[in-house]
C-alpha positions in Angstrom: 20.3 -13.7 14.3 22.8 -15.7 12.2 23.1 -19.5 11.8 26.5 -21.4 12.7 28.5 -23.4 10.7 31.9 -24.3 10.1 34.1 -22.8 7.9 34.9 -24.8 4.7 37.2 -24.8 2.2 37.3 -22.3 -0.5 35.7 -24.9 -3.6 32.6 -25.0 -5.4 29.1 -25.6 -3.5 27.3 -28.9 -3.8 24.0 -28.7 -4.6 23.6 -30.7 -1.1 25.2 -27.9 0.9 23.5 -25.0 -1.4 20.4 -25.9 -0.4 21.0 -26.9 3.4 22.7 -23.2 3.4 19.5 -21.6 1.8 17.5 -23.8 4.1 19.3 -22.5 7.5 18.9 -18.7 6.2 15.3 -19.4 5.6 14.8 -20.5 9.2 16.8 -17.8 10.6 14.9 -15.4 8.8 11.5 -16.8 10.5 13.1 -16.2 14.1 14.8 -12.6 13.0 11.1 -11.5 12.7 9.7 -13.2 15.7 9.4 -9.9 18.0 7.7 -8.1 15.3 5.7 -11.5 15.2 4.5 -11.2 18.6 4.2 -7.7 19.0 1.9 -7.7 16.4 -0.5 -10.3 17.4 -0.5 -8.6 20.7 -1.7 -5.7 19.3 -3.7 -7.1 17.6 -5.7 -9.4 19.9 -5.7 -6.2 22.2 -7.2 -4.2 19.5 -9.8 -6.7 18.7 -10.6 -7.4 22.5 -11.4 -3.8 23.1 -14.1 -3.4 20.0 -15.8 -6.2 21.5 -16.1 -5.4 24.8 -20.0 -5.3 25.5 -20.6 -7.3 22.3 -19.4 -10.8 23.6 -19.2 -12.2 27.8 -15.8 -10.9 28.9 -15.1 -14.5 30.1 -15.1 -15.2 26.5 -12.9 -12.6 25.3 -10.6 -12.4 28.2 -10.2 -16.4 28.1 -9.2 -16.0 24.2 -7.0 -13.3 25.0 -5.0 -15.2 28.2 -4.4 -18.1 25.4 -2.7 -15.3 23.2 -1.1 -14.5 25.4 0.0 -17.3 27.3 0.8 -18.8 23.5 3.0 -15.2 22.7 4.9 -15.9 26.1 6.0 -18.9 24.8 7.2 -17.7 21.5 9.0 -15.0 23.5 11.4 -17.5 25.2 11.5 -19.7 22.2 12.8 -16.3 20.3 15.5 -16.0 23.6 16.5 -19.6 23.6 17.1 -19.5 19.8 19.0 -16.0 20.0 21.2 -17.3 22.6 21.9 -20.9 20.9 22.1 -19.5 17.5 21.2 -21.9 14.5 23.8 -25.0 13.7 22.9 -26.9 10.2 22.3 -30.2 12.5 19.4 -28.4 14.2 17.9 -26.2 11.8 14.9 -28.9 11.0 14.1 -29.0 14.6 13.8 -25.4 14.6 11.6 -25.6 11.9 9.4 -28.4 12.6 8.9 -26.1 16.1 8.0 -23.3 14.2 5.5 -24.6 12.0 4.2 -26.0 14.9 3.9 -22.9 16.7 2.3 -20.9 13.2 -0.3 -23.9 13.3 -1.3 -23.0 16.9 -1.5 -19.1 16.2 -3.7 -19.6 13.3 -5.8 -22.0 15.2 -6.2 -19.2 17.4 -6.8 -16.8 15.3 -9.3 -19.1 13.1 -11.1 -19.2 16.5 -12.2 -16.1 16.4 -14.8 -16.6 13.6 -16.4 -18.9 15.9 -15.9 -16.7 19.1 -16.3 -13.3 18.3 -18.2 -13.7 14.3 -21.7 -11.4 15.5 -24.3 -12.6 12.6 -26.3 -9.7 11.7 -23.4 -7.4 13.0 -22.0 -6.1 9.2 -19.7 -3.3 11.7 -18.2 -6.2 13.5 -17.8 -8.5 10.9 -16.2 -5.8 8.6 -13.6 -5.1 11.8 -12.7 -8.8 12.8 -12.1 -10.0 8.8 -10.2 -6.7 8.1 -8.0 -7.5 11.4 -7.8 -10.9 10.0 -6.8 -9.8 6.7 -4.2 -8.0 7.9 -2.7 -10.8 10.2 -2.8 -12.8 7.0 -0.7 -9.8 4.8 2.0 -9.0 7.6 2.3 -12.7 7.5 3.7 -13.0 3.7 6.9 -11.1 4.3 7.3 -13.0 7.9 6.4 -16.2 6.8 6.9 -16.3 3.1 10.6 -17.7 3.7 9.1 -21.1 4.8 6.1 -22.6 3.2 5.1 -25.3 5.6 4.5 -22.7 8.4 2.6 -20.3 6.4 0.4 -22.7 5.1 -0.2 -23.8 8.8 -0.6 -20.2 9.7 -3.1 -19.4 6.6 -5.6 -22.3 6.4 -6.6 -22.2 10.0 -6.8 -18.6 10.1 -9.0 -18.2 6.9 -10.6 -22.0 6.8 -13.1 -20.7 9.4 -14.0 -17.4 8.3 -14.9 -18.9 4.9 -17.0 -21.6 6.5 -18.7 -19.1 9.0 -19.8 -16.9 5.9 -21.0 -19.6 3.9 -23.2 -21.0 6.7 -25.3 -17.1 7.2 -26.9 -18.8 4.0 -27.6 -15.1 2.2 -25.7 -14.1 -1.1 -23.7 -11.4 0.6 -22.0 -13.6 2.8 -22.0 -16.3 0.1 -20.2 -13.7 -2.1 -17.4 -13.1 0.7 -16.9 -16.6 1.5 -16.0 -17.1 -2.6 -13.9 -13.5 -2.2 -11.7 -14.9 1.2 -11.0 -18.4 -0.8 -9.8 -16.5 -3.5 -7.8 -14.1 -1.6 -6.6 -17.1 0.2 -5.8 -18.8 -2.9 -4.5 -15.7 -3.8 -2.3 -15.0 -1.0 -0.8 -18.9 -1.2 0.3 -18.4 -4.7 2.0 -14.8 -3.9 3.7 -16.5 -0.6 5.0 -19.6 -3.7 6.4 -16.6 -5.9 7.9 -14.8 -2.7 9.1 -17.8 -1.5 10.8 -18.9 -4.9 12.4 -15.5 -5.7 13.8 -15.2 -2.0 15.4 -18.9 -2.6 17.0 -17.5 -6.1 17.9 -14.3 -4.3 19.8 -16.6 -1.5 21.3 -19.1 -3.9 22.8 -16.3 -5.9 24.1 -14.8 -2.8 25.6 -18.1 -1.4 27.3 -18.6 -4.7 28.9 -15.5 -5.1 29.9 -16.0 -1.6 31.7 -18.9 -2.2 33.5 -17.5 -5.3 34.7 -14.7 -3.2 36.2 -16.9 -0.7 38.2 -18.7 -3.7 39.1 -15.5 -5.6 39.5 -12.6 -2.6 43.0 -13.2 -2.3 43.4 -12.4 -5.9 40.2 -10.1 -6.8 39.5 -7.0 -4.8 36.6 -6.2 -6.4 35.0 -9.6 -6.0 35.7 -9.2 -2.4 33.6 -5.9 -2.7 30.7 -7.5 -4.4 30.1 -10.2 -1.0 30.3 -7.5 1.1 27.8 -5.3 -0.6 25.4 -8.9 -0.8 25.5 -9.2 2.8 24.5 -5.5 3.0 21.8 -5.6 0.6 20.6 -9.2 2.9 20.5 -6.5 6.3 18.5 -3.9 4.5 16.1 -6.8 3.5 16.1 -7.7 7.3 15.5 -4.1 8.4 12.5 -4.2 6.3 11.1 -7.8 8.0 11.2 -6.2 11.0 9.0 -2.8 10.0 6.6 -4.8 9.5 3.5 -4.1 12.0 -0.4 -4.9 12.6 -1.4 -1.3 10.8 -2.9 -2.2 7.2 -1.4 0.9 5.5 1.7 0.9 6.4 3.1 -3.1 5.0 1.1 -2.3 1.8 3.1 1.2 1.2 6.3 -0.1 2.1 6.4 -3.9 0.1 4.9 -1.5 -3.1 7.8 0.7 -2.9 10.5 -2.0 -2.5 8.5 -4.5 -5.1 8.9 -1.3 -7.5 12.6 -0.5 -6.7 13.0 -4.4 -7.5 11.3 -3.9 -10.8 14.2 -1.6 -12.0 17.1 -3.8 -11.1 15.7 -7.2 -12.4 16.5 -7.5 -16.2 16.3 -11.5 -16.5 12.2 -12.3 -17.7 11.6 -15.3 -14.9 12.9 -12.5 -12.0 10.5 -9.4 -13.9 8.0 -11.6 -14.0 8.0 -12.8 -10.6 8.2 -9.3 -9.6 5.2 -8.0 -12.0 3.5 -11.0 -9.5 4.5 -9.0 -6.6 2.8 -5.6 -7.8 -0.2 -7.2 -9.0 -0.7 -8.7 -5.5 0.0 -5.5 -3.7 -2.2 -3.6 -5.5 -4.9 -6.3 -5.5 -4.7 -6.3 -1.6 -4.3 -2.3 -1.5 -7.6 -2.2 -3.4 -9.4 -4.9 -1.5 -8.0 -2.9 1.8 -8.8 0.6 1.1 -12.6 -0.5 -0.5 -13.6 -2.7 2.9 -12.0 0.3 5.2 -14.2 2.8 3.0 -17.3 0.8 3.2 -17.3 0.0 6.8 -16.3 3.5 7.5 -19.7 5.0 5.7 -21.6 2.5 6.6 -20.5 3.3 10.4 -21.4 6.8 10.0 -17.5 7.9 10.8 -17.3 9.8 7.8 -19.6 13.0 7.9 -19.1 15.8 5.1 -17.6 19.1 5.6 -18.9 21.4 3.3 -17.3 24.4 1.7 -16.5 26.1 -1.6 -14.5 24.3 -4.2 -12.9 24.7 -7.7 -13.7 22.3 -9.4 -10.5 23.2 -11.7 -8.4 22.4 -8.9 -9.8 18.6 -8.4 -10.2 18.2 -12.0 -6.3 19.4 -12.8 -5.5 16.6 -9.9 -7.7 13.9 -11.4 -6.0 14.3 -15.1 -2.6 14.1 -13.9 -3.5 11.0 -11.9 -5.1 9.4 -14.7 -3.3 10.5 -17.6 -0.7 7.5 -18.0 -3.2 5.0 -16.9 -5.2 6.5 -19.9 -2.4 6.6 -22.2 -1.1 2.9 -21.8 -4.7 2.1 -23.0 -4.7 4.2 -25.9 -7.4 6.3 -24.8 -8.4 10.2 -25.4 -9.1 11.7 -21.6 -11.0 14.7 -22.0 -12.0 16.9 -18.7 -13.1 19.9 -18.3 -11.7 23.9 -17.2 -13.1 27.0 -16.3 -13.7 29.1 -13.0 -16.4 26.8 -11.7 -17.4 27.0 -7.9 -19.3 24.2 -6.2 -20.3 23.8 -2.5 -19.4 20.0 -1.7 -16.9 18.6 0.9 -14.2 19.0 -1.6 -12.0 15.4 -0.5 -15.5 13.5 -1.0 -16.6 14.6 -4.3 -12.7 13.8 -5.7 -12.9 10.4 -4.1 -16.5 10.0 -6.1 -15.0 11.3 -9.3 -12.0 9.6 -8.9 -13.6 6.2 -8.4 -15.6 7.0 -11.7 -13.1 7.9 -13.6 -11.0 4.9 -12.6 -14.0 2.7 -13.2 -14.4 4.2 -17.0 -10.9 3.5 -18.1 -10.8 -0.4 -16.9 -13.9 -1.1 -18.9 -12.9 0.8 -21.8 -10.9 -0.5 -24.5 -11.2 2.0 -27.6 -12.1 5.5 -27.6 -12.2 8.0 -24.7 -13.2 8.9 -21.4 -15.0 12.0 -21.0 -15.6 14.5 -17.6 -17.9 17.1 -18.5 -20.1 20.2 -16.8 -23.0 21.6 -17.7 -24.5 24.1 -16.0 -28.3 23.8 -15.4 -30.4 27.2 -15.9 -32.7 28.4 -13.6 -32.3 25.8 -9.8 -27.9 26.6 -9.0 -26.8 23.4 -10.0 -24.4 22.0 -12.4 -24.5 18.3 -13.8 -20.9 16.4 -13.5 -20.6 13.3 -15.8 -18.1 10.5 -16.7 -18.8 9.0 -20.0 -16.8 6.9 -21.7 -17.1 4.3 -24.6 -17.1 1.3 -23.1 -18.7 -2.1 -23.1 -21.6 -0.8 -21.5 -24.3 -1.9 -19.1 -27.4 -3.9 -19.9 -30.4 -2.6 -18.8 -30.9 -5.6 -15.8 -28.2 -4.9 -14.7 -27.9 -1.0 -14.0 -29.4 -1.2 -10.5 -27.2 -4.2 -9.8 -23.6 -2.6 -10.5 -24.2 -0.4 -7.4 -24.1 -3.8 -5.2 -20.9 -4.9 -3.3 -18.8 -7.3 -5.4 -21.2 -7.3 -8.5 -19.2 -6.8 -11.5 -20.0 -7.5 -15.4 -17.1 -9.4 -17.6 -15.3 -10.8 -15.2 -16.6 -14.3 -14.1 -12.8 -15.0 -13.2 -12.8 -12.6 -10.7 -9.6 -11.4 -11.7 -8.2 -8.3 -9.4 -7.0 -6.2 -12.5 -10.9 -5.2 -12.9 -11.2 -4.2 -9.5 -13.5 -5.6 -6.2 -16.7 -4.4 -7.1 -17.1 -2.1 -4.5 -16.0 1.4 -6.4 -19.5 1.9 -7.5 -20.5 0.9 -4.1 -18.7 3.5 -2.8 -19.9 6.1 -4.6 -23.4 5.5 -4.3 -22.8 5.5 -0.4 -20.9 9.1 -1.2 -23.4 10.3 -3.3 -26.0 9.6 -0.5 -24.0 10.9 2.0 -23.6 14.2 0.0 -27.3 14.0 -1.0 -26.6 13.8 -4.5 -28.5 11.3 -6.6 -26.4 9.3 -8.7 -28.0 8.3 -12.3 -26.8 6.1 -15.2 -27.1 6.2 -19.0 -25.8 3.3 -20.7 -26.1 0.9 -23.9 -24.2 -2.2 -24.2 -21.5 -1.9 -26.7 -22.2 2.0 -26.8 -20.3 3.1 -23.5 -22.0 4.6 -20.5 -22.7 8.0 -18.4 -22.6 8.1 -14.5 -23.8 11.6 -13.3 -25.1 13.7 -10.6 -26.1 17.4 -9.5 -24.6 19.4 -7.2 -25.0 23.0 -6.1 -23.1 25.6 -7.9 -21.5 28.1 -5.0 -21.0 30.9 -7.5 -22.2 31.6 -11.1 -20.1 29.6 -13.6 -18.7 30.6 -16.8 -19.6 28.2 -20.1 -16.7 25.3 -19.4 -14.4 24.3 -22.3 -12.9 20.8 -22.6 -10.1 19.9 -22.6 -9.4 17.7 -25.4 -6.5 14.6 -25.3 -4.4 14.8 -22.4 -1.2 13.0 -23.0 0.2 11.1 -20.5 3.3 13.2 -18.6 6.5 12.8 -19.2 8.8 11.1 -16.4 10.8 14.1 -14.8 14.2 13.2 -14.9 15.8 13.0 -11.5 19.3 12.4 -12.5 21.1 14.1 -9.6 18.7 15.8 -8.0 18.2 16.0 -4.4 15.2 14.7 -2.5 14.2 14.7 1.3 12.4 11.9 2.5 10.6 11.8 6.3 9.0 8.9 7.5 8.9 7.5 11.2 9.1 3.5 9.7 12.5 3.4 8.8 11.4 0.7 6.3 9.4 2.8 4.4 12.3 5.3 4.3 14.7 2.5 2.9 12.1 1.7 0.2 12.0 5.2 -0.8 15.8 5.6 -1.1 15.6 2.6 -3.1 12.6 3.4 -5.6 14.1 7.0 -5.9 17.7 6.3 -5.9 16.8 4.1 -9.0 15.6 6.8 -10.6 18.8 8.4 -10.4 17.8 10.7 -7.3 20.4 11.5 -4.3 18.4 11.0 -1.4 18.6 11.8 2.1 16.5 9.9 4.1 15.6 10.8 8.0 13.0 8.9 10.3 12.4 12.3 12.0 13.6 15.1 10.9 16.8 16.1 13.3 19.3 15.1 10.7 18.2 16.9 7.1 19.4 20.2 7.4 22.9 18.9 8.3 22.9 16.2 5.5 21.4 18.8 3.1 24.4 21.0 4.5 26.8 18.7 3.8 25.5 17.9 0.1 26.0 21.5 -0.7 22.9 21.9 -2.5 18.8 22.3 -2.1 16.5 19.7 -2.1 14.1 19.7 -5.1 11.6 17.5 -3.7 10.3 17.3 0.1 8.7 13.9 0.7 7.2 13.8 4.0 4.6 11.5 6.3 2.2 13.4 7.8 2.4 10.9 11.6 5.9 11.7 13.0 6.9 10.4 16.6 7.1 13.3 19.3 3.9 14.7 17.7 5.5 16.0 15.5 3.6 15.8 12.1 5.0 16.3 8.7 3.6 19.6 7.8 5.3 21.5 10.4 8.7 19.3 9.5 7.8 20.8 6.2 7.7 24.3 7.0 10.7 24.3 9.7 13.0 23.3 6.3 11.8 25.8 4.2 12.4 28.5 6.7 15.9 27.4 6.9 16.8 26.7 3.0 14.5 27.8 0.5 10.2 28.7 0.9 9.9 27.2 -2.2 11.1 24.0 -1.8 8.0 22.1 -3.8 6.6 19.0 -0.8 3.8 15.9 -1.1 2.9 15.3 2.4 2.0 11.5 2.2 -0.4 9.8 5.2 -2.6 7.7 5.8 -5.9 10.0 6.5 -8.5 10.8 4.4 -9.4 14.1 6.8 -10.5 17.1 4.2 -9.3 18.9 7.2 -5.9 17.7 6.4 -6.1 17.8 2.9 -7.1 21.3 2.9 -4.2 22.3 5.0 -1.7 20.2 3.2 -2.8 22.1 0.2 -2.6 25.5 1.8 1.4 24.8 2.8 1.8 24.2 -0.9 1.8 20.3 -0.6 0.7 18.2 -3.0 -1.0 15.4 -1.1 -0.7 11.3 -1.8 -2.3 8.5 -0.1 -0.5 5.5 1.3 0.0 3.1 -0.4 1.6 4.9 -2.6 2.5 3.0 -6.0 5.5 4.6 -8.1 3.6 5.3 -11.1 1.7 7.7 -9.7 4.5 9.0 -7.4 6.5 9.9 -10.4 3.9 11.2 -12.6 3.0 13.8 -9.7 6.4 14.4 -9.6 6.4 15.5 -13.3 2.9 17.7 -13.2 4.3 19.5 -9.8 4.5 23.3 -10.4 7.8 24.8 -9.7 9.4 21.3 -9.3 13.3 22.0 -8.7 13.1 25.2 -9.9 16.5 25.6 -8.2 18.5 22.7 -9.0 22.1 23.5 -8.5 21.8 26.6 -6.3 24.1 26.3 -3.3 23.1 25.9 0.3 22.3 29.1 2.2 24.5 29.2 5.7 23.0 25.9 7.7 22.8 27.4 12.2 24.6 25.3 14.0 20.9 24.0 15.7 19.3 21.4 13.6 15.5 21.8 13.6 14.0 19.8 16.0 11.4 17.7 14.6 
């Protein structure tokens, strides 16, 4: 949908005209994403209603759902009318006012759930409600960020009732949650302002370049091509907006990819600062969602341990690669063990325990080392795994409190750079689930050691410590062909932008149907496959990767990207020689993993074997 304006003479834009054009494009963007907003609101409302059946009177649930349905129906009619009529500079302000009023009504309807559906004393339903509302707010940033009044009118009536309702509960956890929700609301408002400022600058540059192209098109073909390229970039941005949904991981995954790709292109200091703010906000929101989801799943009993024989070396190698860059950036020595040690445990849950402990150790250590060690205990068939740091240490008075939700040391301002205070709480829950006792030994100013005992599955040999682990050098992707398959178009576009910025040639697909033909046209084998697990038509990424390898080369390295923490899925992926990454994927972790993958791009430049006429049915 485009706004309509009279064709103007080829002359420089006045400030007033430029501001009018920017405002009109921002309002036009709001209406373009309206179908996605409607579908997301209805999906969220239906999900919440289904969860609450039996917990609240049916009349209340149906009444609220009817109000949501009527309101979204009105918005659909508004969209159809605006699509038919288009936008004119003369009626943009009226369109903006109508949208802002609608945003306020939508915020009030979602905010009313804090009164209608907040079940006091039932933490699971409270968590589901809060996560769903935070998901709506996260999706609102790219959708409403182009018009700040609409964003504020949606966010304030949505979150304020939750803040008040938690504060009125009268206990410390709910009060802390109210404070955190307030901080998140203020942070999201700041994020939206940064996003709006960046978008305004982008539109200003676009219209100024377009005006310049109009003046010089007849004499300068290069400028005309630049104008076309700018319009194409704007269409890609619109596709990204349309891909946002109520799902919590998919929007964060896409936003993180686009923000990382943008960081490679922005060179001016002010723009780089804005991009850095976006990345920090995405990472903070990712951590909040992941940890809240983990807490709710653990408390509800959804996660069940699947015990098997686990080689510690496999887990330690992955963790070493994952944290080497982060440790090196702080000039810390990261030391881990190696050796043929085998334990009986749940591989995924054990890895999550160690990941949280290592991440926490690096976060609170400014000098020295972080060490992961394993000691055999003669006679009782157990191994003692310990994570030691030379960080700030923990006073004895706080050594029990650090396992409480949202409790943090040395973070009075509650900055997200030091986490959210949920990591150790998750560690304690996971250890309890696996019947491990987490122990802490710490002295202020000298560091801390977290340890637990785990059953040994075989007689271990004496482990050796791998001394300083350097950060892996980033792989040179210049000219390498990478295949990306994801059923979300926005994620494919984000991966293409990110990997393309690193110098790679990228073939992107939402189904995998056209991959073989595109590889054949490129004339060389892929150096890497990056596939989403859940695809359409009852297909999954593991099956698609198998088919591509069968047709081209069984040794092509691959990465499976998923939002699932299923131990079975992780085991199946690694059995199929696929590395495993959880959504949302941060750019640094992706690039470090590619650099550390054994066999990455072993046959770069090899010609593609004959591709049969039948393209894989993926």
